[in-house]
Residue frames as a rotation matrix with the C-alpha (Angstrom) as fourth column:
MET 1
0.583 0.813 0.000 0.00
0.813 -0.583 0.000 0.00
0.000 0.000 -1.000 0.00
LYS 2
-0.568 -0.748 0.343 1.56
0.752 -0.641 -0.154 3.27
0.335 0.171 0.926 -1.12
THR 3
0.469 0.689 -0.553 0.47
0.841 -0.540 0.039 6.25
-0.271 -0.483 -0.833 0.96
ILE 4
-0.286 -0.474 0.833 0.94
0.615 -0.757 -0.220 9.90
0.735 0.450 0.508 0.08
LEU 5
-0.018 0.190 -0.982 1.20
0.916 -0.391 -0.092 12.44
-0.401 -0.901 -0.167 2.89
ARG 6
-0.148 0.034 0.988 0.00
0.630 -0.767 0.121 15.96
0.762 0.641 0.093 2.09
THR 7
-0.465 -0.031 -0.885 -0.01
0.802 -0.437 -0.407 19.17
-0.374 -0.899 0.228 4.10
ASP 8
-0.954 0.202 0.223 -2.30
-0.039 -0.819 0.573 21.29
0.298 0.538 0.789 1.95
PHE 9
-0.614 0.789 0.009 -5.90
-0.212 -0.154 -0.965 22.35
-0.760 -0.595 0.262 2.46
ASN 10
-0.395 0.443 -0.805 -7.14
-0.913 -0.092 0.397 21.14
0.101 0.892 0.441 -0.94
ILE 11
-0.975 0.131 0.177 -9.41
0.070 0.947 -0.314 18.39
-0.209 -0.294 -0.933 0.34
PRO 12
-0.540 0.842 -0.013 -12.84
-0.196 -0.111 0.974 17.69
0.818 0.529 0.225 -1.13
LYS 13
-0.357 0.505 0.786 -15.59
-0.933 -0.235 -0.272 17.99
0.047 -0.831 0.555 1.46
ALA 14
0.655 0.658 -0.372 -17.04
-0.659 0.738 0.146 14.62
0.370 0.150 0.917 0.40
GLN 15
0.061 -0.729 -0.682 -13.73
0.085 0.685 -0.724 12.90
0.995 -0.014 0.103 1.22
ILE 16
-0.786 -0.316 0.531 -13.67
-0.436 -0.326 -0.839 14.48
0.438 -0.891 0.119 4.68
LEU 17
0.023 0.896 0.444 -17.25
-1.000 0.026 -0.001 13.47
-0.013 -0.444 0.896 5.39
ALA 18
0.602 0.159 -0.783 -16.61
-0.345 0.936 -0.076 9.90
0.720 0.315 0.618 4.25
LEU 19
-0.400 -0.844 -0.358 -13.63
0.089 0.352 -0.932 9.61
0.912 -0.404 -0.065 6.62
TYR 20
-0.776 0.142 0.614 -15.49
-0.613 -0.399 -0.682 11.07
0.148 -0.906 0.396 9.61
THR 21
0.319 0.947 -0.038 -18.59
-0.933 0.321 0.163 8.97
0.167 -0.016 0.986 8.90
ALA 22
0.317 -0.273 -0.908 -16.52
-0.140 0.934 -0.330 5.78
0.938 0.232 0.258 8.63
ASN 23
-0.722 -0.650 -0.238 -15.10
0.192 0.141 -0.971 6.56
0.665 -0.747 0.023 12.09
GLU 24
0.146 0.921 -0.360 -18.57
0.784 0.114 0.610 7.39
0.603 -0.372 -0.706 13.46
TRP 25
-0.827 -0.405 -0.390 -17.47
0.554 -0.707 -0.440 10.83
-0.097 -0.580 0.809 14.63
SER 26
0.085 0.957 -0.277 -20.47
0.852 -0.214 -0.478 12.95
-0.517 -0.195 -0.833 15.56
SER 27
-0.247 -0.224 -0.943 -18.97
-0.130 -0.956 0.262 15.99
-0.960 0.187 0.207 13.83
ALA 28
-0.952 -0.040 0.302 -19.85
0.278 0.298 0.913 14.29
-0.126 0.954 -0.272 10.51
LYS 29
-0.085 0.996 0.036 -23.46
0.993 0.088 -0.085 15.25
-0.088 0.029 -0.996 11.32
LYS 30
0.647 0.172 -0.743 -22.42
0.193 -0.979 -0.059 18.91
-0.738 -0.105 -0.667 11.07
PRO 31
0.356 -0.594 0.722 -20.71
0.905 0.411 -0.109 18.76
-0.232 0.692 0.684 7.65
ASP 32
0.591 -0.128 0.796 -20.53
0.380 -0.827 -0.415 22.45
0.711 0.548 -0.440 6.86
ARG 33
0.858 -0.267 0.438 -19.22
-0.507 -0.572 0.645 23.38
0.078 -0.776 -0.626 10.29
LEU 34
0.634 -0.653 0.414 -16.75
0.313 0.706 0.635 20.48
-0.707 -0.274 0.652 10.25
TYR 35
0.401 -0.471 0.785 -15.41
0.902 0.053 -0.429 21.51
0.160 0.880 0.446 6.85
ARG 36
0.668 -0.125 0.734 -15.10
-0.014 -0.988 -0.156 25.20
0.744 0.094 -0.661 7.75
GLY 37
0.888 -0.339 0.311 -13.42
-0.352 -0.065 0.934 24.29
-0.297 -0.938 -0.177 11.04
LEU 38
0.477 -0.739 0.476 -10.83
0.641 0.663 0.386 22.15
-0.601 0.121 0.790 9.31
MET 39
0.389 -0.309 0.868 -10.22
0.783 -0.386 -0.488 24.79
0.486 0.869 0.092 6.65
ASN 40
0.683 -0.122 0.720 -9.47
-0.316 -0.938 0.140 27.26
0.658 -0.323 -0.680 9.45
ALA 41
0.870 -0.448 -0.204 -6.99
0.444 0.535 0.719 25.01
-0.213 -0.716 0.665 11.26
SER 42
0.467 -0.810 -0.354 -3.40
-0.582 -0.583 0.567 26.14
-0.666 -0.059 -0.744 11.62
ASP 43
-0.601 -0.674 -0.430 -2.24
-0.790 0.421 0.446 22.98
-0.119 0.607 -0.785 9.88
LEU 44
0.678 0.697 0.231 -3.78
-0.617 0.712 -0.335 19.92
-0.398 0.085 0.913 8.22
VAL 45
-0.635 -0.767 -0.090 -1.95
-0.717 0.542 0.438 16.70
-0.287 0.343 -0.894 7.47
THR 46
0.554 0.832 0.023 -3.69
-0.735 0.502 -0.456 14.17
-0.390 0.236 0.890 5.28
VAL 47
-0.645 -0.666 0.375 -2.77
-0.391 0.709 0.587 10.70
-0.657 0.232 -0.717 4.07
TRP 48
0.342 0.724 -0.599 -4.06
-0.875 0.013 -0.484 9.34
-0.342 0.689 0.638 0.79
VAL 49
-0.489 -0.347 0.800 -4.13
0.123 0.881 0.457 5.95
-0.864 0.322 -0.388 -0.89
GLY 50
-0.525 0.265 0.809 -4.75
0.843 0.029 0.538 6.75
0.119 0.964 -0.239 -4.51
GLU 51
-0.522 0.431 0.736 -7.68
-0.002 -0.863 0.505 9.15
0.853 0.262 0.451 -4.56
GLN 52
0.487 0.759 -0.432 -9.01
0.407 0.240 0.881 8.06
0.773 -0.605 -0.192 -1.14
LEU 53
-0.080 -0.391 0.917 -8.45
-0.705 -0.628 -0.330 10.12
0.705 -0.673 -0.225 1.99
VAL 54
0.293 0.143 -0.945 -7.47
0.307 0.922 0.235 7.54
0.906 -0.359 0.226 4.63
GLY 55
0.030 -0.284 -0.958 -6.09
1.000 0.001 0.031 9.73
-0.008 -0.959 0.284 7.43
LEU 56
0.228 0.091 0.969 -6.34
0.265 -0.964 0.028 13.29
0.937 0.251 -0.244 8.68
GLY 57
-0.025 -0.211 -0.977 -4.89
0.995 -0.095 -0.005 15.33
-0.092 -0.973 0.213 11.52
SER 58
0.468 0.183 0.864 -5.46
0.354 -0.935 0.006 18.97
0.810 0.303 -0.503 12.39
ALA 59
-0.333 -0.611 -0.718 -3.54
0.941 -0.172 -0.290 21.40
0.054 -0.773 0.632 14.56
LEU 60
0.749 0.447 0.490 -4.52
0.356 -0.894 0.271 24.71
0.559 -0.029 -0.829 16.14
SER 61
0.061 -0.858 -0.511 -1.61
0.998 0.059 0.021 26.83
0.012 -0.511 0.859 17.27
ASP 62
0.835 0.049 -0.548 -0.47
0.154 -0.977 0.148 30.27
-0.528 -0.208 -0.824 18.33
GLN 63
0.852 -0.503 0.146 2.55
0.234 0.115 -0.965 29.44
0.469 0.856 0.215 16.12
HIS 64
0.142 -0.844 0.517 5.04
-0.581 -0.494 -0.647 30.15
0.802 -0.209 -0.560 18.92
LEU 65
-0.563 -0.366 0.741 4.34
-0.816 0.102 -0.569 28.35
0.133 -0.925 -0.356 22.17
VAL 66
-0.417 0.553 0.721 1.28
-0.335 0.644 -0.688 26.09
-0.845 -0.528 -0.083 22.19
VAL 67
-0.638 0.334 -0.694 -0.29
-0.660 0.228 0.716 23.66
0.397 0.915 0.075 19.74
TYR 68
-0.247 0.666 0.704 -3.48
-0.553 0.500 -0.667 21.67
-0.796 -0.554 0.244 20.21
TYR 69
-0.940 -0.049 -0.338 -4.31
-0.305 0.562 0.768 18.60
0.152 0.825 -0.544 18.12
PRO 70
-0.302 0.906 0.297 -8.13
-0.823 -0.091 -0.560 18.42
-0.481 -0.413 0.773 18.00
HIS 71
0.771 0.636 -0.010 -8.52
-0.529 0.632 -0.567 15.75
-0.355 0.443 0.823 15.29
LEU 72
-0.538 -0.781 -0.316 -6.54
-0.833 0.435 0.342 12.72
-0.129 0.447 -0.885 14.28
LEU 73
0.324 0.695 0.642 -8.39
-0.459 0.709 -0.536 9.91
-0.827 -0.122 0.548 12.58
VAL 74
-0.785 -0.535 -0.312 -7.62
-0.575 0.442 0.688 7.04
-0.230 0.720 -0.655 10.25
HIS 75
0.092 0.837 -0.539 -10.17
-0.905 0.296 0.305 5.16
0.414 0.460 0.786 8.18
PRO 76
0.428 0.131 0.894 -11.04
-0.716 0.652 0.248 1.91
-0.551 -0.747 0.373 10.01
ASN 77
0.991 -0.026 0.130 -9.96
0.099 0.801 -0.591 -0.18
-0.088 0.598 0.796 6.99
PHE 78
0.460 -0.868 0.185 -6.47
0.116 -0.147 -0.982 1.36
0.880 0.474 0.033 7.19
GLN 79
0.665 -0.198 0.720 -5.87
-0.729 -0.377 0.571 1.46
0.159 -0.905 -0.395 10.95
GLY 80
0.722 -0.456 0.520 -2.82
-0.069 0.701 0.710 -0.32
-0.688 -0.549 0.474 12.35
ARG 81
0.652 -0.471 0.594 -0.66
0.756 0.342 -0.558 0.48
0.059 0.813 0.579 9.32
GLY 82
-0.291 -0.863 -0.413 1.30
0.890 -0.402 0.214 3.44
-0.351 -0.306 0.885 10.71
ILE 83
-0.079 0.314 0.946 -0.84
0.707 -0.651 0.275 6.16
0.702 0.691 -0.171 9.16
GLY 84
0.908 0.416 -0.043 -1.62
0.306 -0.591 0.747 7.87
0.285 -0.691 -0.664 12.47
ARG 85
0.407 -0.850 -0.334 2.08
0.615 -0.015 0.789 7.76
-0.675 -0.527 0.516 13.31
GLN 86
-0.331 -0.474 0.816 2.90
0.929 -0.318 0.191 9.39
0.169 0.821 0.545 9.94
ILE 87
0.442 0.594 0.672 0.54
0.436 -0.797 0.418 12.22
0.784 0.108 -0.611 10.79
MET 88
0.952 -0.094 -0.290 2.02
0.245 -0.330 0.911 12.73
-0.181 -0.939 -0.292 14.27
GLN 89
0.042 -0.995 0.085 5.57
0.850 0.080 0.520 12.64
-0.525 0.051 0.850 12.86
ALA 90
-0.142 -0.028 0.990 4.65
0.781 -0.617 0.095 15.39
0.608 0.786 0.109 10.39
PHE 91
0.816 0.464 0.345 3.34
0.145 -0.742 0.655 17.52
0.559 -0.485 -0.673 13.25
GLN 92
0.728 -0.591 -0.349 6.46
0.489 0.090 0.868 16.81
-0.481 -0.802 0.355 15.30
GLU 93
-0.125 -0.783 0.610 8.63
0.986 -0.165 -0.010 18.15
0.108 0.600 0.793 12.50
LYS 94
-0.043 0.184 0.982 6.94
0.303 -0.934 0.188 21.52
0.952 0.306 -0.016 12.95
TYR 95
0.552 0.508 0.661 5.96
-0.398 -0.537 0.744 21.62
0.733 -0.674 -0.094 16.63
ALA 96
0.374 -0.409 -0.832 8.59
0.602 0.790 -0.118 19.53
0.705 -0.457 0.542 18.48
ASN 97
-0.643 -0.754 -0.135 10.15
0.613 -0.401 -0.681 22.56
0.459 -0.521 0.720 20.18
PHE 98
-0.039 0.706 0.707 6.90
-0.212 -0.697 0.685 24.13
0.976 -0.123 0.177 21.35
HIS 99
-0.700 -0.212 0.682 6.38
-0.668 -0.144 -0.730 24.61
0.253 -0.967 -0.041 25.08
GLN 100
-0.383 0.646 0.661 3.09
-0.363 0.552 -0.750 22.67
-0.849 -0.527 0.023 25.06
GLN 101
-0.741 0.347 -0.574 1.56
-0.462 0.357 0.812 20.13
0.487 0.867 -0.104 22.73
ILE 102
-0.628 0.613 0.480 -1.94
-0.513 0.137 -0.847 19.32
-0.585 -0.778 0.229 23.89
LEU 103
-0.580 0.579 -0.573 -4.56
-0.435 0.375 0.819 16.77
0.689 0.724 0.035 22.90
VAL 104
-0.102 0.626 0.773 -7.53
-0.892 0.286 -0.349 14.96
-0.439 -0.725 0.530 24.35
ALA 105
-0.756 -0.235 -0.611 -7.44
-0.511 0.795 0.326 11.19
0.409 0.559 -0.722 23.85
ASN 106
0.443 0.883 0.158 -10.39
-0.848 0.355 0.393 8.88
0.291 -0.308 0.906 24.19
ARG 107
0.495 -0.222 0.840 -9.85
-0.568 0.649 0.506 5.55
-0.657 -0.728 0.195 25.94
LYS 108
0.843 -0.119 0.524 -9.06
0.386 0.812 -0.438 3.57
-0.374 0.572 0.730 22.80
ALA 109
0.762 -0.530 0.373 -6.48
0.147 -0.419 -0.896 6.13
0.631 0.738 -0.241 21.60
ILE 110
0.841 -0.429 0.331 -4.49
-0.511 -0.425 0.747 6.48
-0.180 -0.797 -0.576 24.83
PRO 111
0.490 -0.720 0.492 -1.99
0.356 0.680 0.641 3.68
-0.796 -0.139 0.589 24.04
PHE 112
0.488 -0.290 0.824 -1.34
0.841 -0.096 -0.532 5.16
0.233 0.952 0.197 20.60
TYR 113
0.767 -0.169 0.619 -0.63
-0.125 -0.985 -0.115 8.64
0.630 0.011 -0.777 21.96
LYS 114
0.775 -0.546 0.318 1.58
-0.316 0.101 0.943 7.21
-0.547 -0.832 -0.094 24.72
SER 115
0.412 -0.635 0.653 3.59
0.737 0.654 0.171 5.43
-0.536 0.411 0.738 22.01
CYS 116
0.449 -0.212 0.868 4.05
0.634 -0.609 -0.477 8.85
0.630 0.764 -0.140 20.36
GLY 117
-0.573 -0.816 -0.078 5.54
0.589 -0.343 -0.732 10.27
0.570 -0.466 0.677 23.56
PHE 118
-0.137 0.594 0.793 2.48
-0.442 -0.753 0.488 11.92
0.887 -0.284 0.365 25.10
VAL 119
-0.764 -0.066 -0.642 1.85
0.517 0.532 -0.671 11.56
0.386 -0.844 -0.372 28.84
ARG 120
0.372 0.891 -0.261 -0.96
0.862 -0.226 0.454 12.50
0.346 -0.394 -0.852 31.17
ALA 121
-0.057 -0.360 0.931 -0.71
0.153 -0.925 -0.348 16.20
0.987 0.123 0.108 31.98
GLY 122
-0.869 -0.374 0.325 0.21
-0.245 -0.244 -0.938 16.05
0.430 -0.895 0.121 35.67
THR 123
-0.758 0.636 -0.146 -2.91
0.462 0.365 -0.808 16.36
-0.461 -0.680 -0.571 37.78
THR 124
-0.676 0.535 -0.507 -4.89
-0.665 -0.739 0.107 18.23
-0.318 0.409 0.855 35.13
GLN 125
-0.429 0.632 0.646 -8.16
0.462 0.768 -0.444 16.87
-0.776 0.108 -0.621 33.86
SER 126
-0.925 0.180 0.335 -9.77
0.267 -0.320 0.909 17.39
0.271 0.930 0.248 30.48
MET 127
-0.347 0.865 -0.362 -12.96
0.365 -0.231 -0.902 19.40
-0.864 -0.445 -0.236 30.63
TRP 128
-0.976 0.040 0.212 -15.39
0.190 -0.312 0.931 20.39
0.103 0.949 0.297 27.92
LYS 129
-0.094 0.983 -0.156 -18.79
-0.417 -0.181 -0.890 21.58
-0.904 -0.019 0.428 26.89
TYR 130
-0.933 -0.353 0.070 -19.75
-0.152 0.562 0.813 19.09
-0.326 0.748 -0.578 24.23
SER 131
-0.055 0.968 -0.245 -22.69
-0.818 -0.184 -0.545 18.77
-0.573 0.170 0.802 21.87
GLY 132
-0.455 -0.135 -0.880 -21.84
-0.709 0.654 0.266 15.36
0.539 0.745 -0.393 20.35
GLU 133
0.643 0.766 -0.008 -23.24
-0.640 0.543 0.543 11.98
0.421 -0.344 0.840 21.32
ASP 134
0.384 -0.545 -0.746 -20.07
0.337 0.834 -0.436 10.00
0.860 -0.084 0.504 22.03
GLU 135
0.952 0.004 -0.307 -18.34
0.304 -0.149 0.941 9.99
-0.042 -0.989 -0.143 25.41
């Protein structure tokens, strides 16, 4: 399987929605807002197999000190093949020297993020106001 990593914002909305729907992310139910949000990210990293979008990560940053990774997802049919790691490596090339790199990991993703060098943030706890259905 040959993958192509891209860092541009030229992504068809239909491809984004297919990826989010395949992962059952509730943001797929808000397609216009999802698309606009991604197009306003500081950075997007995508992975493609042929013409199919199989992975996506977004970053929001002040471009000097702090970066937050709100989305990282890989199509279920392509998980376990290093695509998520490719995305995180691309972000590390840009943000490795930042004071804080922040993300919120759901239970299933915690081992992956730990393998990428992330640790629990001391005694802090994630908090949110959330309008999705998943936990």
